[in-house]
N, C-alpha and C positions, 0 to 999 in steps of 0.2 A: 849280391848279400840282400837279403830281405829285410828291410827295418820293420819291426813290428809297432803297431801304432797303440799307444796310450787309450785306455776307456774315453778319457777327456777329448784326445786328438780325433778319435773316432765319431764321438758324437758333434763335434763341431763340423766335421767333415760331413755328416748328414744333414746337419741345419742348412750348410752353405750350399751342398747338392739340391736340397729342396726351394732353396730360396732362387736358384738358377732356374730349377725345372718348372716352377711355379711362376716365374717372372715376377716376382714380388719387390716392389719400390718402395722406400720410405714415405712416410707422407708428411709434408711440408708443417713447419710451425704455424704458419697462417692458416690452416686448416684446422689446428686443434683451438687456436685463439678463436677462431670464427665460430667454432662448437660450442664453445664457452660463452662468448657474448650472446649467442643464438638464444642459448638456456636463460641467461639474464635477462634477456628481452622477454622471454616467454612469461618469466616470473613476475616481471614488471606488468606486463598485459594481463595476468593474470588477479593480481591484487586489484588494478583498475576495473576489471570487469566486476570482481567481486564489489568493489566498493560501489558500482551501480545497482548491484543488488542490495547492498546497505541502504544506498539513498531510496529505493523502493521501498524496502522493509520500513523505513521511518514513515513514510508519506503514507503507508497502508495504516502502521498503527496510528498516526495522527488523524487519520480520517475514519477509524473504524467504528464510530459513533458512540464513544465510552460515556457521554453525558447523557444519552438517550436509551442505554442499553434495557433500562427497566420498562422502558416500552416496547421493545422491538422481541425482548427474548423473556423465556420464564424464568430465568435465573443466572447469575453471573459466568457459571462454568460453561453453559451451552452459549454464552455471548464470548468467552474468552476464546471458545474453540474456533468461532467464526472468525475471530479479531485477528489470532496470530497469523502472519504471512507464512505459512508454510512452506509455498512454494518457493519464495526468495530465501528462507534461510536456508533451505536445502541447495539452493543455488551457491550461498554463501559457503557452505560446508564443502561443496564440490571445489568452488573455486581455491580455497585453500588447501585442498589435497592436490590440487593442479600444482599450485604455487610450490607446496612442498617436493613434487615430485621433480619439477624443473630446477628448484635449489639443490636439490641432492646430485643433480646430472653436472653440475658445474665442477670447476678443477679440483676446489676443495669442498666441495659438497660433501663428501663420506664425512667430514669432520663436525656436519652440524646434526644434531640429534631433533628430532621431531619437535619436543617443549621448544628448543632455540629457534626452529623456523617458524612454530606459530608465534613466538614473542617477536620475531621481526614482522612476520606478516600480518598477522591479526590487528595489532595499531594501527599499521599504514591503512588496512584495509577501512577500519573505522573511521579513521581522521579524514581520509578522502572521500568516504560514503556521507559524511557529515558534510563537507563542504559541497560535495554535487547535489545534496539533497537542498543545500540553502541557496542553489543558482535555479533549483526550480526542474533537476531532471529526474528527482523520484517520480514525479507526476509522470513526464513523459514515459520513464520506464513501467511503470505499472498500467497506465490507461494506454498507451500506445502499444507498447510491445506486449503487454500483458495480453491485450485482446486476440492475438494469433497465437498463444501459448496455450495447449490442450491441459484440461484439469484444472485449469486458474481463471478466476472472474477477479477484473480488476476492482478494486475497494469501492469505486464511486458506482459503478452498475450493481454491485451487490447492497451498497445503502438504496440506491433507487428501488429495487426490486423488494427489499425488505420493506419499505414505506409504501409499498404499492401492493396493500394488503388489505382493502376497505372492509372486506368480510371479518379480518380482527380489528377493524376500527383504526387502522390506519391508512394515511392518503399523503402524498406530498406532489408537488409542482409549483410551476409558475403562478403567480396570483395576476388574475385579469382586473375587470370592472369591479368595484365595490360600489353596492346600493345600500347607504346606511338608512335610508329609508324603509326599505322592503326588507332589510335585515338579511343581504344576500350578498354572496360574490361568486366570481367564476373562477374556478382554478383548472387549468391545463396538465393534467399530470403527466408525467415523466413518459409514458406510454402513449401520448398524444390524445387521451380521451378528454374533452371539456367536461366539469362537474359544474352543478348549482351547488352551492354549500351554503347551509343556514348558518348565519351568523349571530341567531336571538341569543345564545348563551354564552357569547363571548364577553369577557371582562376587559377593562381598560387593557391591561399587558397584551391581552390578544391580538386588540385592535393596532396598538402600536407595533406590534410585531408584523402585522399586514401593512403598514405604512412602510415599514422600516424594510423589511428583506424582499426581495426580489422574488425569490423562491421560500415554501414554507413546508415544515412538515404538521400535520394536522392529525389530532388523536380524538375520535368521536366514534359517531355510529353510522352505518351505511343504512339509511331509512328506504331507500328503492333504487330503480335501477338510474345513474347517472346524477342521484341526490343524496347529499351527506351531510349529516347534521355534526358541527363542529363544536368540540366543546374545549379544547386546547390549541393555540397556536404555537408553533416552536419554531426557531429560526431553521433556515433550509440548510442545503448543502455548502459547506464552505462558510456558513454565516457571513456573506458578502454584504454590506450594505449600500445602497444605492438612494441618493439623495433626491434626484428629478427623475420620478417614475410616473408622475402624472394621477398619482392617487391623494387625495385631499387628507391629510393628517386629521387626527381625531382630536379637536380642540376641548375646552372646557365644557362647552354646550353638550358637545358629542358624549363626552365622559358622564355627564349629570344624567343622559337618558339609557345610558348602560344599565345593566340589569348588578346588583351587588352581590349576587352569589347564583351560583349555577343551578339548573333545574335537577330535579331528582334523577333525571334521565341521565345525566353527566356524573351525578356524585355517586352512581351505582358503576362506574366503570372500573376494571381493575386498577388497582394502584393509583386511585384517585388521588390521595394524600402526596402520594412520592411525585405526582405530575404537578401538583399545586407547588410543592418546594422547589422542583426544577424548573418550574417557570419563572420563579422569585429568583432564584440564584444568578449570578452574572454571567 
């Protein structure tokens, strides 16, 4: 006597037959846990790498030359376009999306909406980014890793190139020998060229900057090849001070021999009044 199988029994038999035929074996719980842990680890890694990009972004913004933008750019908009760390901001966005994808693949990740994951990831990326910047990793990221990334110019190199433009009256580099009697000093620019710089138009704030900072920015005019007429001396990159540079500070006698105002050649500079206020600002 044939027993008629119910549809449910028939479907169950088919499933069993397929399992036996394809030699399907159940996965262990350990494998699922390991997969879950892996995605959590990848989320943490994406947050940390995103934090490194934040540290680099902060370093770029801190060293973009905000104080001197009126000397290097025609207006604030063009400066802002150059100052924004677009490469690192894009990297932050990509790692946030990477963090989102990894968190979604965890055991209960399907419960997390995009806003919730952003609420979890973004504060962590910003917090660790600030911490990494405070220990100097921002400079390492932008100046070290950034040199090997296509379409990205590290901010310190960008600043050097902006100020290495004598045709536009901009020059920067390391201060060498100062000769107050001859009213000249040597400057080795960041591209290795040694310039003879005329200091006859420099006032007391300029001379103090020469004695105080190992590298300086100069606004003036290029008179001939290898010779530059300085009108303003501004602090160099990083504004580092160095006490023992072997350069004699300008004392009261020196200050009395300095001109009281700049020449017509210097007063004709673009943004002359802004540069004067900039030099006097702390």
